[in-house]
Every structure is written in structure tokens, then in C-alpha cells.
C-alpha distance (Angstrom), angle and dihedral (degrees) to the residues before:
residue distance angle dihedral
X1 . . .
X2 3.80 . .
X3 3.79 90.5 .
X4 3.78 91.4 51.4
X5 3.81 92.6 48.6
X6 3.79 92.3 50.2
X7 3.82 90.6 53.2
X8 3.82 96.0 44.3
X9 3.81 92.1 124.3
X10 3.78 91.8 56.5
X11 3.81 90.6 47.1
X12 3.83 92.0 50.0
X13 3.80 91.3 50.3
X14 3.82 90.8 50.2
X15 3.81 90.2 50.9
X16 3.84 92.0 51.6
X17 3.79 92.7 48.0
X18 3.81 91.6 47.2
X19 3.80 91.6 49.6
X20 3.82 93.2 49.7
X21 3.81 92.3 48.9
X22 3.80 91.7 48.4
X23 3.83 91.7 48.4
X24 3.81 94.4 53.2
X25 3.82 91.3 44.0
X26 3.82 89.7 52.5
X27 3.79 90.9 51.6
X28 3.80 92.8 48.0
X29 3.83 96.7 48.5
X30 3.83 116.1 80.5
X31 3.82 114.5 -123.0
X32 3.79 122.8 -99.3
X33 3.80 125.0 -133.5
X34 3.81 122.6 -152.7
X35 3.81 120.0 -154.8
X36 3.81 118.9 -165.7
X37 3.81 132.2 -159.2
X38 3.80 130.6 179.2
X39 3.81 129.9 -137.0
X40 3.82 125.6 -172.6
X41 3.83 123.0 -154.3
X42 3.81 115.6 -136.4
X43 3.84 106.8 -132.1
X44 3.84 99.2 -174.9
X45 3.80 112.9 131.2
X46 3.80 121.6 -124.9
X47 3.80 117.3 -117.5
X48 3.80 89.2 -132.0
X49 3.83 103.7 77.0
X50 3.80 95.3 -167.7
X51 3.80 92.2 55.5
X52 3.81 95.4 52.0
X53 3.81 92.4 86.0
X54 3.81 93.4 55.2
X55 3.79 103.2 38.4
X56 3.78 95.9 110.5
X57 3.80 114.3 -103.8
X58 3.80 102.7 -22.6
X59 3.81 106.1 145.3
X60 3.79 134.1 -177.4
X61 3.81 101.4 175.3
X62 3.83 119.9 117.2
X63 3.81 87.6 -111.7
X64 3.84 93.8 45.1
X65 3.80 94.1 114.7
X66 3.78 91.6 54.5
X67 3.80 91.6 49.8
X68 3.80 91.2 52.8
X69 3.80 90.4 47.7
X70 3.81 90.8 57.1
X71 3.81 90.8 50.4
X72 3.80 91.1 47.5
X73 3.83 92.0 57.6
X74 3.82 96.5 38.7
X75 3.84 119.2 131.5
X76 3.83 91.0 -109.2
X77 3.81 92.0 57.6
X78 3.81 92.2 45.8
X79 3.81 90.7 51.9
X80 3.81 90.1 51.9
X81 3.80 89.8 49.8
X82 3.82 93.4 50.8
X83 3.81 91.2 51.4
X84 3.81 95.1 42.3
X85 3.83 93.5 52.7
X86 3.83 93.3 35.6
X87 3.81 90.1 -131.0
X88 3.80 92.5 171.0
X89 3.85 87.0 75.5
X90 3.81 94.1 46.8
X91 3.84 113.5 97.2
X92 3.81 90.4 -151.7
X93 3.83 88.8 65.0
X94 3.83 104.5 23.5
X95 3.79 105.7 63.9
X96 3.81 92.0 -167.5
X97 3.84 87.7 70.1
X98 3.80 93.9 53.6
X99 3.83 125.0 86.2
X100 3.79 116.0 -103.1
X101 3.76 124.0 -110.4
X102 3.82 90.9 -101.1
X103 3.78 90.9 52.5
X104 3.78 91.8 49.5
X105 3.79 90.4 49.9
X106 3.81 92.4 48.1
X107 3.81 91.9 49.9
X108 3.82 93.7 51.8
X109 3.82 112.4 116.7
X110 3.76 94.3 -134.5
X111 3.81 94.9 56.5
X112 3.86 113.8 96.5
X113 3.79 115.6 -114.8
X114 3.83 96.4 -116.0
X115 3.78 90.5 52.1
X116 3.79 91.8 44.4
X117 3.80 91.8 51.5
X118 3.79 92.2 47.7
X119 3.82 92.6 48.5
X120 3.80 91.4 46.2
X121 3.77 89.5 55.1
X122 3.80 93.0 55.5
X123 3.79 93.9 73.0
X124 3.77 139.5 -2.1
X125 3.79 129.1 -138.8
X126 3.80 121.6 -67.2
X127 3.79 119.3 -95.8
X128 3.80 108.7 -103.5
X129 3.80 115.2 -117.2
X130 3.82 130.0 -161.9
X131 3.82 101.3 166.9
X132 3.79 130.4 124.5
X133 3.79 91.9 -95.1
X134 3.80 93.0 60.7
X135 3.83 88.9 47.0
X136 3.79 89.9 57.3
X137 3.79 91.1 48.6
X138 3.81 91.2 50.5
X139 3.83 91.3 47.1
X140 3.79 90.3 51.4
X141 3.81 91.8 49.4
X142 3.82 91.3 48.7
X143 3.82 91.2 48.2
X144 3.81 91.0 52.6
X145 3.81 92.1 50.2
X146 3.83 93.4 44.4
X147 3.79 122.7 84.7
X148 3.83 129.5 -177.0
X149 3.78 114.9 -170.3
X150 3.81 133.8 -178.7
X151 3.78 126.0 174.6
X152 3.79 121.1 -128.8
X153 3.82 113.5 -80.5
X154 3.77 89.6 10.6
X155 3.79 128.7 117.4
X156 3.80 95.4 -163.2
X157 3.82 114.9 103.6
X158 3.79 119.1 -159.1
X159 3.81 111.9 -154.0
X160 3.81 116.7 -164.8
X161 3.80 133.6 176.5
X162 3.80 127.3 -171.8
X163 3.79 118.2 -153.5
X164 3.81 143.3 146.7
X165 3.83 92.7 -102.5
X166 3.81 121.7 59.0
X167 3.83 93.7 -155.9
X168 3.81 94.8 48.4
X169 3.81 91.8 46.8
X170 3.81 91.3 55.3
X171 3.82 93.0 43.9
X172 3.80 91.6 49.8
X173 3.83 92.4 52.5
X174 3.82 93.2 48.3
X175 3.80 92.9 46.2
X176 3.79 92.0 51.1
X177 3.81 92.1 50.7
X178 3.81 91.6 49.7
X179 3.81 92.1 47.9
X180 3.79 90.8 50.6
X181 3.81 93.0 52.1
X182 3.82 92.4 46.4
X183 3.80 92.3 49.2
X184 3.80 91.4 48.9
X185 3.81 92.0 53.1
X186 3.83 91.2 51.5
X187 3.77 92.0 49.3
X188 3.82 92.8 48.8
X189 3.82 92.6 50.3
X190 3.80 91.4 54.3
X191 3.80 94.4 41.0
X192 3.81 93.2 51.4
X193 3.78 92.2 55.7
X194 3.80 92.5 46.2
X195 3.79 92.5 48.7
X196 3.81 94.4 55.3
X197 3.81 91.0 50.1
X198 3.78 90.3 45.6
X199 3.81 91.3 53.2
X200 3.78 91.4 54.7
X201 3.81 93.6 49.9
X202 3.78 92.5 44.7
X203 3.80 91.3 51.0
X204 3.81 91.4 54.0
X205 3.82 91.5 48.4
X206 3.81 92.1 50.5
X207 3.79 91.8 49.3
X208 3.79 91.6 52.8
X209 3.83 92.5 46.8
X210 3.82 90.2 50.0
X211 3.81 92.1 52.8
X212 3.82 92.0 50.4
X213 3.81 91.9 49.0
X214 3.83 92.6 49.7
X215 3.81 90.9 51.2
X216 3.79 91.3 52.6
X217 3.83 90.9 51.2
X218 3.82 91.8 52.0
X219 3.79 90.1 50.4
X220 3.81 93.0 51.3
X221 3.82 92.6 45.8
X222 3.81 89.6 58.9
X223 3.80 91.9 64.4
X224 3.83 105.9 117.3
X225 3.79 93.2 -151.2
X226 3.79 89.7 70.3
X227 3.85 94.7 64.3
X228 3.83 108.4 141.9
X229 3.84 129.9 -145.2
X230 3.83 130.4 -179.1
X231 3.82 87.8 -95.6
X232 3.85 93.7 48.5
X233 3.80 131.7 -92.3
X234 3.79 118.6 -15.7
X235 3.79 93.6 -111.6
X236 3.79 92.1 48.4
X237 3.82 91.9 50.4
X238 3.85 93.4 48.9
X239 3.77 90.7 48.2
X240 3.81 91.2 52.5
X241 3.87 90.4 51.2
X242 3.80 91.2 51.6
X243 3.80 91.3 49.7
X244 3.82 91.0 51.0
X245 3.83 91.5 48.3
X246 3.77 91.9 50.8
X247 3.80 92.1 47.5
X248 3.87 90.0 52.5
X249 3.82 91.8 45.7
X250 3.82 93.2 50.3
X251 3.79 90.8 48.9
X252 3.83 90.1 53.1
X253 3.79 90.9 46.4
X254 3.83 91.9 50.4
X255 3.83 89.7 51.4
X256 3.82 92.1 50.5
X257 3.80 90.6 48.2
X258 3.80 89.9 52.6
X259 3.83 90.6 48.9
X260 3.82 90.8 49.1
X261 3.78 91.2 50.5
X262 3.82 90.2 50.6
X263 3.81 91.9 48.4
X264 3.81 93.8 48.4
X265 3.80 90.2 49.1
X266 3.80 91.6 48.8
X267 3.82 91.8 50.2
X268 3.81 91.4 48.7
X269 3.81 93.1 46.9
X270 3.80 96.7 40.7
X271 3.83 91.8 -121.9
X272 3.80 101.5 121.3
X273 3.77 92.0 140.7
X274 3.84 88.5 69.9
X275 3.84 92.9 62.8
X276 3.81 121.2 126.2
X277 3.81 112.1 -93.6
X278 3.84 93.3 -116.9
X279 3.86 90.1 62.4
X280 3.84 95.0 53.4
X281 3.84 114.7 98.4
X282 3.83 123.3 -158.1
X283 3.81 90.8 -111.4
X284 3.82 91.6 51.6
X285 3.77 90.4 49.5
X286 3.86 89.5 50.4
X287 3.80 91.8 49.6
X288 3.81 89.4 51.5
X289 3.82 88.1 55.5
X290 3.82 91.3 48.2
X291 3.81 89.2 49.8
X292 3.79 91.3 51.0
X293 3.86 90.8 49.8
X294 3.83 91.8 48.1
X295 3.81 90.9 50.3
X296 3.81 91.0 50.1
X297 3.82 93.4 49.7
X298 3.81 91.5 46.5
X299 3.78 90.4 50.4
X300 3.84 92.5 51.0
X301 3.83 91.7 47.4
X302 3.79 91.3 50.2
X303 3.82 89.1 64.1
X304 3.84 93.8 59.6
X305 3.80 106.1 21.3
X306 3.75 132.7 62.7
X307 3.77 125.5 -119.0
X308 3.80 93.4 -99.7
X309 3.75 96.8 45.2
X310 3.84 110.9 127.2
X311 3.82 93.8 -129.4
X312 3.79 92.8 50.6
X313 3.81 90.7 48.7
X314 3.83 89.7 50.1
X315 3.79 91.0 51.5
X316 3.83 90.5 51.1
X317 3.79 91.1 51.6
X318 3.80 90.3 49.4
X319 3.84 90.4 53.0
X320 3.82 91.8 48.9
X321 3.79 91.3 48.8
X322 3.80 91.2 51.6
X323 3.83 90.9 49.9
X324 3.80 90.6 50.1
X325 3.79 89.5 53.1
X326 3.84 90.0 49.6
X327 3.82 91.5 53.2
X328 3.78 90.9 45.8
X329 3.79 90.7 51.3
X330 3.83 90.7 48.9
X331 3.78 90.1 50.1
X332 3.80 89.8 51.7
X333 3.79 90.4 52.0
X334 3.83 90.4 50.3
X335 3.81 91.3 49.7
X336 3.81 90.1 50.4
X337 3.82 90.0 51.8
X338 3.81 91.2 49.9
X339 3.80 90.9 51.2
X340 3.79 90.7 49.2
X341 3.81 91.4 49.3
X342 3.81 91.1 49.4
X343 3.80 89.7 50.6
X344 3.82 91.1 50.6
X345 3.81 91.0 48.5
X346 3.78 89.7 53.6
X347 3.82 90.8 49.9
X348 3.83 89.9 47.9
X349 3.80 91.3 54.7
X350 3.78 90.7 50.7
X351 3.80 91.9 49.3
X352 3.81 91.2 47.6
X353 3.81 91.1 54.1
X354 3.80 90.1 48.2
X355 3.82 91.4 49.2
X356 3.82 92.4 49.1
X357 3.79 90.1 50.5
X358 3.82 90.0 46.8
X359 3.79 91.6 50.1
X360 3.79 90.7 54.5
X361 3.80 89.8 50.7
X362 3.82 90.6 46.4
X363 3.81 90.5 53.1
X364 3.78 90.5 53.6
X365 3.81 90.8 48.3
X366 3.83 90.0 50.0
X367 3.79 90.4 52.5
X368 3.79 90.8 49.5
X369 3.81 91.4 48.8
X370 3.82 90.2 48.9
X371 3.79 91.3 51.0
X372 3.79 90.3 48.5
X373 3.82 91.8 50.0
X374 3.80 90.9 49.4
X375 3.79 91.3 49.7
X376 3.80 91.1 48.7
X377 3.81 90.9 50.6
X378 3.79 89.4 48.7
X379 3.81 90.8 52.3
X380 3.82 90.5 49.6
X381 3.81 92.5 51.0
X382 3.79 93.2 46.1
X383 3.79 90.9 46.9
X384 3.82 91.7 52.8
X385 3.79 92.1 45.3
X386 3.81 91.6 48.4
X387 3.80 91.8 49.5
X388 3.81 91.2 48.8
X389 3.80 94.2 49.3
X390 3.78 91.1 45.5
X391 3.81 89.3 54.7
X392 3.81 89.8 48.6
X393 3.77 91.4 50.2
X394 3.80 95.0 48.2
X395 3.80 91.4 46.5
X396 3.79 90.7 49.2
X397 3.81 92.5 51.8
X398 3.81 91.9 49.9
X399 3.81 98.4 45.6
X400 3.79 106.2 27.1
X401 3.83 92.7 90.1
X402 3.81 94.5 43.8
X403 3.81 102.0 58.4
X404 3.77 134.8 58.7
X405 3.79 107.1 -111.6
X406 3.77 93.8 164.0
X407 3.78 99.8 66.3
X408 3.79 119.7 111.2
X409 3.79 119.6 -102.2
X410 3.82 91.3 -148.5
X411 3.79 126.3 59.5
X412 3.79 133.0 -172.4
X413 3.78 108.2 -108.5
X414 3.79 95.7 176.9
X415 3.80 129.0 12.5
X416 3.78 119.6 -140.3
X417 3.81 116.6 -102.6
X418 3.81 125.4 -164.0
X419 3.83 108.4 -90.4
X420 3.80 119.1 -121.9
X421 3.79 99.6 -153.8
X422 3.81 125.3 47.2
X423 3.79 117.8 -108.1
X424 3.77 95.8 -147.6
X425 3.80 116.4 98.4
X426 3.78 117.8 -92.7
X427 3.76 128.1 -118.4
X428 3.82 92.5 -96.8
X429 3.80 94.7 55.4
X430 3.80 92.9 44.5
X431 3.79 89.3 49.9
X432 3.81 90.1 55.1
X433 3.80 90.4 46.9
X434 3.79 89.9 49.6
X435 3.78 91.4 51.4
X436 3.80 90.5 49.4
X437 3.82 90.4 48.7
X438 3.80 89.2 50.8
X439 3.80 89.5 51.6
X440 3.81 92.3 49.4
X441 3.80 93.0 48.3
X442 3.80 92.7 48.8
X443 3.81 94.3 43.8
X444 3.80 91.4 44.9
X445 3.76 92.4 52.5
X446 3.81 91.2 49.3
X447 3.79 93.9 48.2
X448 3.81 91.2 43.7
X449 3.75 92.0 54.1
X450 3.80 89.8 45.6
X451 3.78 93.8 57.2
X452 3.79 99.6 30.3
X453 3.77 93.0 104.4
X454 3.83 98.0 33.8
X455 3.76 127.5 112.8
X456 3.78 132.4 -83.7
X457 3.81 112.5 -39.3
X458 3.81 107.2 176.1
X459 3.76 136.4 36.3
X460 3.82 89.4 -125.7
X461 3.80 89.6 57.2
X462 3.80 91.3 47.8
X463 3.80 91.1 49.4
X464 3.83 92.1 49.1
X465 3.80 92.8 48.1
X466 3.79 95.1 48.2
X467 3.79 99.8 32.6
X468 3.79 87.3 -133.3
X469 3.81 129.3 119.0
X470 3.79 115.8 -94.7
X471 3.81 106.1 -129.5
X472 3.79 99.9 -179.0
X473 3.76 151.3 -24.4
X474 3.82 119.2 -130.0
X475 3.82 117.8 -153.5
X476 3.77 121.6 -137.0
X477 3.81 110.2 -100.3
X478 3.80 96.7 -163.5
X479 3.81 115.7 105.6
X480 3.76 138.6 171.5
X481 3.81 88.7 -94.5
X482 3.83 93.7 47.7
X483 3.81 107.0 23.3
X484 3.83 93.3 164.1
X485 3.79 97.6 47.5
X486 3.81 112.9 124.7
X487 3.78 133.1 -161.5
X488 3.82 94.3 -105.9
X489 3.81 94.5 57.1
X490 3.80 92.0 41.1
X491 3.82 92.4 57.5
X492 3.79 90.7 49.7
X493 3.81 91.9 49.2
X494 3.82 96.8 43.1
X495 3.84 108.5 31.5
X496 3.82 93.0 167.4
X497 3.80 99.1 44.5
X498 3.78 125.6 121.6
X499 3.81 90.8 -106.7
X500 3.81 91.1 54.6
X501 3.80 90.4 48.6
X502 3.81 88.3 51.0
X503 3.81 89.1 55.0
X504 3.80 88.7 50.7
X505 3.78 88.0 52.7
X506 3.81 89.8 52.3
X507 3.81 89.8 51.8
X508 3.78 89.2 51.7
X509 3.80 92.7 49.2
X510 3.79 89.6 51.1
X511 3.82 85.3 65.7
X512 3.78 94.0 -131.4
X513 3.81 91.9 161.6
X514 3.81 96.5 55.8
X515 3.79 111.0 131.3
X516 3.80 99.8 -154.5
X517 3.80 99.5 40.2
X518 3.82 111.2 13.3
X519 3.79 114.7 -175.2
X520 3.79 101.6 -139.4
X521 3.82 101.3 155.4
X522 3.82 113.8 56.3
X523 3.81 121.7 -174.0
X524 3.82 114.0 -154.2
X525 3.80 119.4 -160.9
X526 3.81 141.9 146.3
X527 3.79 141.8 -161.4
X528 3.80 99.8 -104.0
X529 3.81 137.6 9.5
X530 3.81 122.4 -87.7
X531 3.80 94.9 39.5
X532 3.82 93.8 122.7
X533 3.81 100.6 -106.1
X534 3.84 96.3 134.2
X535 3.80 94.1 51.4
X536 3.82 87.9 43.0
X537 3.83 91.2 53.7
X538 3.81 93.2 49.6
X539 3.82 92.8 43.2
X540 3.82 91.6 48.4
X541 3.81 90.3 48.7
X542 3.80 92.7 48.0
X543 3.79 90.6 49.5
X544 3.81 91.0 51.1
X545 3.82 90.8 47.7
X546 3.81 90.9 49.8
X547 3.81 87.9 55.2
X548 3.82 91.9 53.9
X549 3.81 100.5 -98.2
X550 3.78 120.4 138.7
X551 3.77 99.5 -121.7
X552 3.80 133.6 -177.0
X553 3.82 122.5 -170.5
X554 3.82 116.0 -162.8
X555 3.81 122.8 -161.7
X556 3.81 105.8 -145.7
X557 3.81 94.9 166.0
X558 3.81 95.6 106.4
X559 3.80 93.2 169.0
X560 3.81 98.1 55.3
X561 3.80 108.9 12.4
X562 3.82 112.3 179.7
X563 3.81 105.8 169.7
X564 3.80 91.4 108.2
X565 3.81 90.7 52.9
X566 3.79 93.3 47.0
X567 3.82 96.2 46.7
X568 3.84 100.8 28.0
X569 3.83 88.5 -130.6
X570 3.82 124.8 135.9
X571 3.83 108.6 -161.7
X572 3.80 121.4 -159.2
X573 3.81 91.1 -136.8
X574 3.79 132.4 31.5
X575 3.78 141.3 -160.9
X576 3.81 87.8 -96.9
X577 3.80 89.9 63.6
X578 3.78 91.3 53.3
X579 3.81 94.6 46.7
X580 3.78 91.8 47.9
X581 3.82 89.8 53.7
X582 3.81 96.6 -112.2
X583 3.80 92.4 116.7
X584 3.77 136.5 36.7
X585 3.82 124.6 -135.7
X586 3.80 92.0 -102.2
X587 3.79 95.1 54.6
X588 3.79 129.7 83.9
X589 3.81 99.1 -65.8
X590 3.82 91.2 104.2
X591 3.83 113.8 76.5
X592 3.79 119.9 -157.8
X593 3.81 116.4 -138.3
X594 3.83 104.7 -127.1
X595 3.81 91.6 -152.4
X596 3.81 102.7 53.7
X597 3.81 106.6 2.9
X598 3.80 92.7 -111.9
X599 3.82 115.9 153.2
X600 3.81 120.4 -127.4
X601 3.77 136.9 -171.2
X602 3.80 107.0 -156.3
X603 3.78 125.1 -159.5
X604 3.76 131.2 -146.2
X605 3.77 124.4 -140.8
X606 3.80 113.2 -90.2
X607 3.80 137.6 157.7
X608 3.77 107.7 174.7
X609 3.80 96.6 56.6
X610 3.80 98.1 28.8
X611 3.81 96.9 104.3
X612 3.80 91.8 47.4
X613 3.80 90.7 49.8
X614 3.82 95.0 51.1
X615 3.81 94.1 48.6
X616 3.81 93.6 34.9
X617 3.78 118.3 135.1
X618 3.80 88.7 -144.4
X619 3.83 89.3 60.0
X620 3.80 91.6 53.0
X621 3.81 91.7 45.6
X622 3.80 88.7 49.4
X623 3.81 92.1 52.4
X624 3.80 90.8 45.9
X625 3.82 90.9 52.1
X626 3.81 90.5 45.4
X627 3.82 88.8 53.0
X628 3.82 88.6 60.7
X629 3.80 95.9 42.3
X630 3.83 101.8 41.8
X631 3.80 135.9 52.1
X632 3.80 91.6 -141.0
X633 3.81 132.8 19.7
X634 3.83 118.3 -170.0
X635 3.80 118.1 -165.8
X636 3.83 118.2 -161.0
X637 3.80 108.9 -153.3
X638 3.83 132.6 -178.8
X639 3.84 121.1 -95.1
X640 3.79 115.4 -75.0
X641 3.83 98.1 -130.3
X642 3.79 93.9 53.1
X643 3.84 104.8 45.6
X644 3.84 135.4 2.7
X645 3.83 93.9 -123.5
X646 3.81 94.5 108.4
X647 3.81 90.8 53.6
X648 3.82 90.9 50.3
X649 3.80 91.7 48.9
X650 3.81 95.9 45.1
X651 3.82 94.3 86.8
X652 3.82 90.2 63.4
X653 3.82 93.2 58.8
X654 3.79 135.8 76.1
X655 3.80 94.5 -145.0
X656 3.79 141.3 -2.5
X657 3.80 128.7 -127.6
X658 3.81 114.2 -156.5
X659 3.84 119.2 -154.5
X660 3.79 124.5 -156.1
X661 3.80 123.5 -174.1
X662 3.81 116.4 -126.7
X663 3.82 113.0 -103.1
X664 3.82 91.2 -13.0
X665 3.79 108.0 79.2
X666 3.79 114.0 65.4
X667 3.77 123.0 -134.9
X668 3.81 94.7 -115.0
X669 3.81 90.9 53.1
X670 3.82 91.1 52.0
X671 3.81 92.1 49.0
X672 3.80 93.5 47.5
X673 3.81 91.9 48.8
X674 3.79 91.7 51.5
X675 3.82 91.0 47.8
X676 3.79 90.2 55.1
X677 3.79 91.7 44.4
X678 3.81 92.4 51.5
X679 3.83 91.7 72.5
X680 3.81 89.0 67.4
X681 3.80 90.1 71.6
X682 3.79 94.9 -139.3
X683 3.84 121.9 127.7
X684 3.79 117.6 -107.6
X685 3.80 105.7 -135.0
X686 3.79 93.6 -158.5
X687 3.77 148.4 -60.6
X688 3.81 128.5 -88.0
X689 3.81 125.5 -156.4
X690 3.80 107.7 -142.9
X691 3.80 136.1 -163.3
X692 3.79 93.7 19.3
X693 3.78 117.3 177.1
X694 3.77 124.7 -158.5
X695 3.80 127.0 16.8
X696 3.79 119.0 -12.0
X697 3.84 120.7 -158.7
X698 3.81 111.2 -99.2
X699 3.80 94.2 -124.8
X700 3.84 90.7 68.9
X701 3.81 99.9 44.0
X702 3.77 139.5 42.6
X703 3.78 122.7 -130.7
X704 3.79 96.6 -142.9
X705 3.80 127.3 -114.7
X706 3.80 118.3 -143.3
X707 3.80 139.9 135.5
X708 3.79 95.9 -110.1
């Protein structure tokens, strides 16, 4: 504004010159006259539904008037109009029939005769033309001067034409409306006859298709494999019986296996008396009784007889013999169980083969039943369609001769009359427009010179300078009502705003959801300070947290940390405490954002330990652990042209986002920063233009879409 005020004299002069030029142009240009006519579309439906689609241009849609307006001004209609009015022989339309500018000047009454004769000798009249090429030129000129307009949900069409003659403008509008109505009647007459013939042919085709479909259904229904029972098809029922038999057999086999395992364990442990009752045979039970009697007799003999007494030795041998018989009997039982299990396994294999064969047969039956169902549905659809068309045809035959199908669907509601006053702007209005144009040209030149040598202004320019994709442009959120508002607080206050949606678009362009190469750790940096990277980091993190991502934002700007200023949070512990070893990862170094739930690691200003912190192994371990724990990790680093911290931190990230402030950062600074950053060997995902004022192209922002 200061620049404009200082050059107010130049601006005033430009306005005067522009006004004078516009005034003389207005006086030199002949006036234009606009004639207007009105058409109304008839929206009544025909009582023959099948003929509705072919009854010329009858429309009932909410945009019907607009559709008719486009047809009314189509090239075909304009060509008919040119031929009907024979405009190629009208000097007002055929410029080859008009005198040239030199002739007009020579014929002026105020021009002296010697001058008029000399000018007349410079050039003769134009050669008159009536060919097809001049017809096309006239049709194009008429089309440009003709306008058909219909409001939304309106069936009234306003037709207007602007020309040099008031009478010819009105006659042209009326002629075009009459031609349109006549052409519509001709088209309807032909379409009505074609539609009745088409109905008859279509009915015969549908009848033939229905017969073919019914024959196919009867053929499929004769398939014996589709025989139904109350329990389902025969194959399905047999298959279910086999599955039940196998399930019962496997249960019996599992029980026998458990019994065998118990018996083997009892034999090995000498605890046969603990066997389940169903495994005990009568002979085994008798042997147990014999064993008990032998033990009792041996015990009684031991009281009176010595260890080497023949009777006591005989009793011991009898007990051993009985025990051998018990073990032999148990072994026989185990062998019987093994044979039974082997027999059941053999039966199971046979049943499995039968089930597999049955399943194959069942699959074939299912396919046949599916084909039959599809054929039956097809017959139903064709039957309904045939019945509908037959009704249409019969109704058409009975009513076609009783209604007027050849009337126009559009009528003239108001004919065009020759206008009295010209429609072109007067000299006064054009003078004002010229003065305004002079002001705009002068102001534009001043502003252009003012910003000719400024920084980057558009995302396209930034992308061309850097050779990197532009992934977004962030508007400035500060205003005269809230001069200190920053992007981080704005996103928290307006989660569904266009700016927040733009940040979501940036997250999407960063390809965070890629399966093969997800970019989970994003390093954000810039060329110079005060380019908005800290507020961008917090706003991007809050947006990700609002969308359900586990997000951590780390402040690695140890020289000028500003997370506390941006978020108005004062943590008890900081990232410095963790890097110095005073805190562990699980302690209070992580701060939870109360607005969105985003996690933050805030730094405190330091100079003595700054270099150790940036290259610290603990910082890299922390980022590596955060990569596993979070969906997104955003690292805020210092500007590249001031300190090498961003280059040192680049190897911990998957991609880099480079911020450039609108009209602040110069092109050479951006290029130098990217050259320094290239030695880090990490890909730069894209560039973001921050703190943009004014209008931003729609392809780099989102307008927002919410219910309030």
C-alpha cells in the first residue's frame, strides 16, 4: 500500500488516459441491440410409456430447459437459420458486401474532395463472396452473438441475439424459434412411426428368447443327479452319513488308543490292578484272585518255615507263575487293542476315500443346481420383460390413433420485438471501466516491480527450482483479529478446516501407508529460521493423531527450542534429560498433547552439550525404538544454512520434508540448502510452501468438508 500511495500521481495519470481512450472507443463503436424471445418446454408425460423415449425432445428432468437451450443453439440449427434468412446476401452479416474502412472515410461529408479522391484510389471495394466458407464464418458470428439461457429447475428458455440492427435482431430470434419448433415436429413424426415398428420387432425377439430359456430349464431339470429328498439331494445326504460314520469311528479309535496307552503304562509300572474296569477280562480277574491266594499262603508259611524250606520255595514259584500268567494275559489284551485300532484305521481310510469321492460329486451337483437357478432366474426376467413389452405394444395399438403425437413440445411464450434502446454500454460506463483498467495496469506494474526480486511465490516455482515434488502449500493463519495465532493451535481449534485437510493431503503424499517402503520417520527442516517448520511439525503431528495414528514429534532444535511456546506446555522433564542419561525412556520425557493425544519430546536450550546431543547414540537408539512403537515420528531440526544439525540427523529418517516461506526465502538460499542436504544421502520426499497469503491453487490445498 505504501508503494501505491507514493506513486499516486502515476496512477491518476493512468486512470485519466484509460478513461479518455475508453470514451473515444465508445463513440467510435456503433451501438448493439439485443432482441429477446421466450420459449416454454411442455413437460406433460405421454400415456404411452414406450414412446416417451422417442418423442422428439420432450424432457422432464430438472435440467430439461438447459438441455433444450443447448439444442436450440447447436451448429445444425444455426446453419438452418443462415440459409432460411439468406444471411450470406445481407451486408450486416457478410462483410464482403460492406464498404471498406477507406471507402467509408472517403464518403464522409466532412472529408475534402481531394483527400476523398486520393483515399478512394488507395483501394477498391471487396470482392463479394457467397461460398460455403463465408456461410461458416457467418454461422460462427451468429452463434457467438446468440445466447439461450434457462435457469435451474425451469422450463422457460430465454433466447437473445445482439446485432447492429434492432429489427434484424428480433427477426432472427423469431425465425430461429419457428425453425426449432418445425424441426421438432418432423423428428417426432418420424420417431413415432419407428417406435411402433421397433416395439413389434422387439416383442418377437423377446418371445423367441423366452422360449429358448424355458427349453434350457427343462433340460437341466431332467438331470437325475439333482433328485431332492426332505434331507436334501441324495448325494448330499449320503455324504453327511459318511461324515457321521467317520466321526463315530474316530471317536472309538481315540478311546481304544487311550485304553492301550493306559494298559502299556500299567504293564510297565507293574500297576495292572489300577486298570479301567472295561479292560479287565474274566481270566485276568481270576488270575488276580489266584495271585492274592498265593501271596496269602506264602505269607502264612513264612511265619513257620525258613527261607530254604521246600514248601516255602514251592509257594514262591507258584506266586511267580501266577504273575507271569497275569502279564501274559495283559499282553494279550494289549495285542487285541492294537489289532482293533489297526482295523479301525483301515475303515477310516476307506471312509475318507468315500467322503472325498462324495465331495467331488457334491461339487458337481452344486454347480448343476447353480446353473439351474440361474436359468430359472433368466426365464423369470425374460417372462416379466416379455409381459411388459406386450402390454406396451397392445396399449400402443389401441391409443396410437387417438392422441396427437405430432404436436410440438415447445411453444413460443413471447415473440421478440425490436428493442428501442441499445444494449451495449454507453460512453459513461466505458469511461469508468477505462479508468478502472488504467488503475489496475498502473497498480499492477507497481506491485510487480515491488515483488520482482522477492522470494519464492508459488509451489510450481518452488518445485521447478528444486526439482522436487511440491506436496502442499500451507496458508498463513494469522489475521488482524488473531495476529499471534500459529498453525499448531489452528489445527487443534479447527480439526475439520481446509488447512487441516491440506495437512492430511500432505500425509497422504508422504506415502506413510506404503506396505513395502513405509516412511515412518520424517525429518522436517528449512533454509533459514522463522519459516514455520516447528508449527508445521506440531500441526502435522496433531493431524496424524486426530486420524488415529500413533505419532511422536521430537524437537531436535537444541539451540532455539520452541515447542513450549507453540503448545503452551511446560514439561517437568525434557529430551535433554534423556540424552544426558538422567532419565530412561519409560520416565516422564514423553509429553502427551492434551488436545489430540500426540506424544512429544521437548528440548531445552543448550549450547555446551548441543553437538553431543545431535550425534548422540542415545538419540539414534531413541528414534529407532520410536520407529517400532509409533506409526509416525516427526523430527524438527534446525535450518540447514545456519547449522549442520539437519545433515547429521538425516541418517535417522526415512525421508525429508523441506519448508520454504512464501516470498521470504530466496531461490539461491533454497538451492544452497538442498545442495548441503544432498550429502546426507536421504531422499527428500517433497517441498512445502509455508505461510502463504492470498489465494492458493486448488490442486495444493483442500477446501474442507464438514457438517458445520
